C-alpha positions in Angstrom: 130.7 -20.3 72.9 128.1 -22.9 72.2 129.1 -25.8 70.0 127.3 -26.0 66.7 125.4 -29.2 66.0 124.7 -30.2 62.4 121.1 -30.0 61.3 119.4 -33.3 61.0 119.0 -34.6 57.4 115.3 -34.9 58.0 114.9 -31.1 58.1 117.0 -30.6 55.0 114.7 -33.1 53.2 111.6 -31.2 54.5 112.9 -27.9 53.3 113.9 -29.2 49.9 110.6 -31.0 49.4 108.7 -27.8 50.4 110.6 -25.8 47.8 109.9 -28.4 45.1 106.2 -28.6 46.0 105.9 -24.8 45.9 107.6 -24.6 42.5 105.4 -27.4 41.2 102.2 -25.6 42.4 103.3 -22.4 40.8 103.9 -24.1 37.5 100.6 -25.9 37.6 98.8 -22.6 38.5 100.4 -20.8 35.6 99.5 -23.6 33.2 95.9 -23.8 34.4 95.5 -20.0 34.1 97.0 -20.2 30.6 94.4 -22.8 29.5 91.6 -20.9 31.2 92.7 -17.7 29.4 92.9 -19.4 26.1 89.4 -21.0 26.6 88.1 -17.6 27.6 89.3 -15.9 24.4 89.3 -18.5 21.7 86.2 -20.2 20.5 88.1 -22.6 18.2 90.1 -23.8 21.2 86.9 -24.4 23.1 85.6 -26.4 20.2 88.8 -28.5 20.3 88.4 -29.0 24.1 84.7 -30.0 23.5 85.8 -32.7 21.0 88.6 -34.1 23.1 87.9 -33.2 26.7 84.2 -32.5 27.1 84.2 -32.8 30.9 86.7 -29.9 31.1 84.6 -27.6 28.9 81.5 -28.5 31.0 83.4 -27.4 34.2 84.4 -24.2 32.4 80.8 -23.4 31.5 79.6 -24.2 35.0 82.2 -21.8 36.6 81.2 -19.1 34.1 77.5 -19.6 34.9 78.0 -19.5 38.6 80.4 -16.5 38.6 79.1 -14.4 35.8 75.6 -15.6 34.7 77.1 -16.4 31.3 75.2 -17.8 28.4 78.4 -18.8 26.6 77.3 -22.4 26.4 74.3 -21.6 24.2 76.2 -19.1 22.0 79.0 -21.7 21.4 76.5 -24.5 20.6 74.6 -22.2 18.2 77.8 -21.2 16.4 79.1 -24.7 16.1 75.7 -26.0 14.9 75.7 -23.2 12.2 79.3 -24.1 11.2 78.3 -27.8 11.0 75.4 -27.0 8.7 77.7 -24.9 6.4 80.0 -27.9 6.0 77.2 -30.2 5.0 
């Protein structure tokens, strides 16, 4: 029978790190999909993103224009402009 040699600590570290990285990527993917879904279905949330993180909304519109030939940017700006005129 062959004698068993212990696994080096380096490989245990690599395996543990890979698991942590995989879980972190899964959590980040789920969070980003949740934000995308909410931006895709909720105009008020898009308005909040526009006020606080305009670069993120710009990327969202660009992806929509490339993938779906969307005119959502114009529709949102028209609705927000009309709501702004109502308030004044």
